[in-house]
Each structure stands twice: as structure tokens, then as C-alpha cells.
N, C-alpha and C positions, 0 to 999 in steps of 0.2 A: 714405062721402057716394057719393048718386049723380049723375054727372056728365052736360051734357046730351048729352052726344054718345056715351051708353053705346051707343048703337045698332050703332055702331063697333067696339066694342071685343070682345073676347075675354067680357072677364064685366065684373060693377062694377070700373067701377073700385071704389116700390124700394124737450187736447192736452197742458194740453200743458204743459209745464214738465220740468225736471231732474228728477231722481230724487228723492223726496221735497218738489220746489216746487212754487210756483205760479207762472204766468204770467198777466199782463193783456194785454189789449190794447183801447188805448181805439178805440171805433168814432165815425168822424165823425157830426157833426148831420145830420140829418136832417127835412127841412121844417121847418127852425129850434129843432127840438125834441133836446136833449140825449138820444143813442143809448145805448144800457146797454153795460157792459163787456163783453167777454168775457172770460172767465176759465176756464182748467183744474185740474184737481188731480187729481196722482197720487194711483194706486190700487194696492194690493199684489195681485198675482193668485195670488200662490202658484206662480209656473211661471216657469220660463225657456224657455218654448217657442214657435215664432215662431207668434203671432196672428194671424189672417184673416178669421176671422169673427166676428162679434158683432153679438146682434138683442137691443134694448130693448126689452121686453112694453108696459112702463109710465110706467117709468124708475126702480121698485124692483126688479123681476122682470129679470132681463137674463141671458142665456145665450151665450158666447164657446168658439171653438173654434179648432187649427191644427194644428202637426205632431207628429208622436209621438203620435198618436190621441188627442190633448187636447181635453178640453169642459170648460166651467167654467159655472159657475152662480149667482149671487148673489139673493137674495132682500128687500137688505135697501139697494138702491139701489147696492152698491158696497162696502158698509164693509167685508163680508166675500165673498170669493171662495171655493166651494168645490170639489173636482177631483172630477167624475162616474168614472164607471165607465168604462172604458173599452169602446167596443164592440169586439168580437169581441177580445177579450183576450188568449183560447187560442189565437189562432191566428197572427194576423198587427197585429191593430187596432193593436199601438202602431207599424207602421210607417205608418202613414194619416196622410195629412197632410187635415186637415178644414177646408176655405175654405171654409165657406161655411155656416151655422146658422141657420134659424128658430123660431120660437117662438108659442106660443098663451097660454101661463100658467106658473108652475114646476113644473107635471105633464110638462108633453106641447111634444115637441120635437123637431126633424129636425135632420141633419144631413148635410152632402155629402163627401165625400170626394173629392177629385182627384189622379190620376194618371193614369198610362199602363195602360190595357188593362182588366183586372180590377181591378185599384186604386182607380178609379173606383165609387163605391159610395152608398145612401142605406141612414139608418139611422134608426129611430125611437122613441124612449121615452115610455110612459104613464104611469110612477111616477116619477119628476122625478130620471131618469138612474140609478136604481139600476143598472137592466138596458136592451138595445137589443136591437131585432129589425132585422134584414136588408131594408130594403123593396123595394130596387132595386140589380142590377145590370146594371154594361155590358153592356150584349147584341152589343157590337162586339168585346169581346177579342179579339184584341191586339191592336186600333186601338181609337182614341179616347179620349176625354178627359173630363171631366163640368167644365164651367165654370158655372155659375149654376142656381140650382133657385126657384123661390117654386110655394108651395102656398096655397089661399084656402079658409078654413073653409069653405065648400060642398064641396071635396072636389075642386076642379079645380085643376089644378097642371101647368107646364110647365117642361120640364129641357132645355137645353141644351148642346149637346158640338159637339166642334172635326169640321171634317170627317170623314168619313169615305167616303171612293170619292168624294172630292171635291163631298162635298156636305155643308152641316151636317145637324148631328145632332138631332134635334129631338122630342121625348115631350111626350104630354099624356096625364093623367091627370082622371077624372070620380068617382073612388072615393075621392079623400083619398090616393092614391101606391099602392092596391094591388095597381091594374094599370092599364101604357101602353103607348099607343099612338103608336107613328112618324107623324112627319107624312110625307109623301109628296110636299107639291102641288109644284106649278110656283115657282119663284123659290131656291131654295135649295142651288142647285149654282155652286160656285166654279172652273170648268174654266175659264174665259177669265181668272179672278184668283187668284191665290193670296192668298186671304183668311182670316182664323183668329180666334178670341177670347179673350180674357184672364182669365183663373180667378184675379180678381183680389182683389175683397169682393163676391163675393156679387150684385152691382147690373151685370149688364149689362140688365135688363130694364126696360122701363119703368114704372115698378113704385110705386105712391103707399101709404099706410096700408090704405086700401080694397080694393085689388088690383090688378091690372096690366095692360097692354095687351098685344096681341099685337106683341111690336116688340121687338128686341134692335141693341147695337152691336157692333162691330166693330175689326177693325185691320190689320196686315200687310203683305206688301210689297204687296199688289192696293190698299191703301187705307183708309183708316174710313168708315165705314157706318152708317147703319141701317136694319136690314132693318126693314120694317113690313108688316101684314095687316090691317088694320084696316076700311081701305074698299075690300078686294077678298078673293076667296077664296084669291088667288095672292100668294105673296111677292112684296115691291118692295124696290127697294133705290135710299136715299138719300144722296149722298156729304155727309159732314159734315167742317168746315174745322181740324180737329185733326192734329198731326203725326204721318204715317203714312210706310206705308214700303217697311217694314225688320220683319223676324220680331218685334222687339221695341219697335215702335210702333204706336198706335194709339188709338181712343175704350176707356178702363177701367171706365166711371163713367156712367149715365144718368141723372139725377134730373127728379122731374116735380113739379107742383103747379097746382094748377087755383083758379083766381082767379076770383071770381063778378064780375058788373055791381056797380060801387059804388053805383049807386044802383036805386031798377025804376023811376022817371019821367023816365030818359033814355036817351040812345042809347048811353051807354059796353059796350061789349060785354065779355063773361068772356073770359079767356083758360086757353089749356093750353102751359103752359109748361116745357121742355125746356130742362135743363143741359146738358151733355156735358163733361166732363173726362178726360183723358189724356197723350197725351207717346210719351217711352220712357224706358221705366225704366231701361236701360243710361247716360243719361244724365238722371241725376237732377235736377240742378242747371240745365239748360237749359230755359227759360220760352215757347220759342216755339212756338204753335199748343199750348197746355195746354186752352183749354177754349174752347166756340160753344153756345151761347145758341140756343133759336128759340119761337115765340108762335104759331106756326100750327102745332101738334101735327107739331112735325117733319119739315116739307113744304120748310121752309127755313133757314137756317143762317147765325148771322154769327159770326164771332171772336171773342172777346173783344179789345177794344182795349186793355188792360190785365191783362194774363193772372194768374193765378198765377205765384209764382215759382220753378216745377218742377214735372217731372210727379207727376201727382196721378191716385190708383186708386180715390178716393171721393167722390162728391158727395151731400150731402143737404138740405135747407132746416130750417133753426131757427124751429117756430114762435115760440119765447120770444125770439127776435132778432130774429124777421122779416127772416131773412140767410140767405144761402145761404153752407154752410159747406164745402170742399175739404182731404181730405189727402192727403201723398205720404210717399215714403220721405227726403225733404229738409226738410217742415215741413207748414205749413195756411195756410190764404188765406180770408178772409170776403168775400163780393159781399152788400149793400145794393138793389143794381139788376139784379137777374134775370142776373147771370152777364155784365153790361156791362162792369165793372171788378171786380177784385178788387186787396183790402190783403193783406200778410202778417200772420199773426199769429204763427206760432214756424218754430223751423228743428230740430223734433224728428223721429224717424224713425216716420211710420204708415203701416198700408197698410189699414185699414177703418173706417168707424163706423154707427152707427146712435145717433143723439143721446137722451141726453145724453153718450154715449160711444164712446170712439175706443180702437180697439189697434194695435199692431205688434210690430215684431221683440221675441224674447230678452223675452216675459212682458207688456209693457207694454200699461196700462192708463189711463186719464184717462178724467172724467167734466168737463163741460162745467158751468160756473155761469155764474148770471148777477148783475149787479151794479150801481147808478145810477150813470152817467157824470156826473163832475163838470165 
């Protein structure tokens, strides 16, 4: 989808029940029409690994990743999940924590290992995960820690890592990850404020299905910010009213969607809607300051009037439900007014989502389903 503000972006234009059960959350009526019921069904992942990465290609093909070198794949919508070969299995692959995964089909995918120093790496498969090739290893070893990666089908991509030498580590590629160049432009310094990023769900970039813009969200003692570079060559930071101020708090996920004009012969403008979620992961049930929203490309932010009911690590737009869904370690929530208010869905434990799938600790995977409300 070509967005009207593409001249300002990097390129063309980022539950749930007890085991074996099903949970239904009746949504409110919208515009006088009964909304659909949000339902989630648990699936058998075949693993007890902690899952942090999930990427749905088309609802049938999806990939998941997590601790102990775990990578999973389904080609039948989650009816069966298969365990992939472990990258670098003959050395230390089983010790890696794959917190990010991205795929293009059932054959090609990348996984991001997050860890201190040389434990941060990117691997790629082109044969359906029968084998993996090392794509990129953290060049800042023994420092550094990979947090989020995104590759576009055109070959362009961006990788975010924790600050090294008091400056965020940003790497960019134009050839599908074969070569990476460090971003050394102004604005990435954190010398005056101890700011960091969280490798929670591989959703720190402002991304949509068609690509991403050059922007990412942060947290830490220095505060929660959107770092953006789509209006100028230098990076600038914009404060986001989400709980921050400690090593464990800030923004953990950023969602984006574009709304076209409602009509062709009126003055109603298009909107670029951002939804940011987070909080303090050491206080999963505290709901204050766990979400904020913006309708002007992240230039100004408003805290959610009714926030999600706890810390949240991932957020995504559901086209089926015409609503935002956010998840965290104490459950999930839904918003039908672009992040202004949220309603609880469940109290399960979740880490990341790529609709219609969501993943969590101890191998938890569930799939979203939709039913008519009554």
C-alpha cells in the first residue's frame, strides 16, 4: 500500500484461554451494529520453550521462535507446528534466544537472536528451515544487544540494538541483509539520558504490512520516546506518555495503521495512527500508563483514557475485527477506538503477536477466531 506521505519515510511504507480451552470476549456495539465476538483457541506447539517471536505470513503459514534455539513453523494455520533445525546446532545454537522472526513464505525466513555481545545474531533459511546461514553477527562484541529487526522484500532493512558507547546501534541494509552499514547520523546519542530499547516482541519499529518507517520506540530511566527520522536526515526524539523512568519500564511495542479519507468529495483527511504500549514488566498488573495513541505521525501523543489492564509487550491491528489487540504477561485487551480506551479480553500470559497468532512462555500459542456477536 503506497502511503501519501511516502516521500517522508525510509521506504514504502510492524489468546487465549486455559490450555485446551476457548475464551470468548463479547465486544461492545459499534455504530449501532453488533460487533463481532473475539475468540481465541489454544494450539499445541510441541515445545515448552519460551516463545518471544511470531510472524504470520498469511494466516496459514506462520513462524515462531524463542529460547533454547527454538524455531517453529506451521503451514496449515496452526493445526500442526513443526520444529525447525536449530541454527548453529553443532556449536552454541541451542543456547540462543530467538526473540524475533520474520518470514516471506514457507521456505524463507530470518530469525534474530538477542543476547549480550556475540549472542546477538541474524540467521536466514531459504529451504523451509532445514538449514540456516549466519546472516549477521553483532559487530560490537562484547558489548551490544539486538532488539528488533525488519527486512523488506525489496532488500532494504533495519536493525536496532542497545546503545553502545552511549549511542543507539542502528544498522541498515539494501541487499537483504548480506551487508550492513552502521547509521552514524546525529540524534542517536543517549549521553545525557540513560535510554534503552526492549527486545520483547520484535515490534519496536513503526511498521505496517507493506514496510516500515524510520522510527523506533524506547524506555529506561531516561524516559519513553519515539526516535524518528522521516522528516529530516537527523534523528529526533518525541516523548511518549507511557510509564518509564526505570530499567524495566517504557514503550515495548509500536503499532501503525493508515486510514484513507472516508470520501472522495469531502474534506475528511487521511490519518496515520500510532498506538504505543508498554509499562513496567516487573509490575505486570499495574495499568497506569500502559498505552498511548497518536493521529499525526507520532508528533503528539495522548495517554489512553482507559488503559490495558497491565504491562503490554506487543500491539497489532486486527483487520477482521477493525480493532487493536494488545498482549502482555497478565493478559490481553482490545480497543475499537484507536487506542483511546481498552477492554480486557483474558488474563493469560503472552509475549508477542502477529495476528491471527499470539505466543507466550512455556510454548503457549493461540489463534484468533471471529464469531458473530449476539
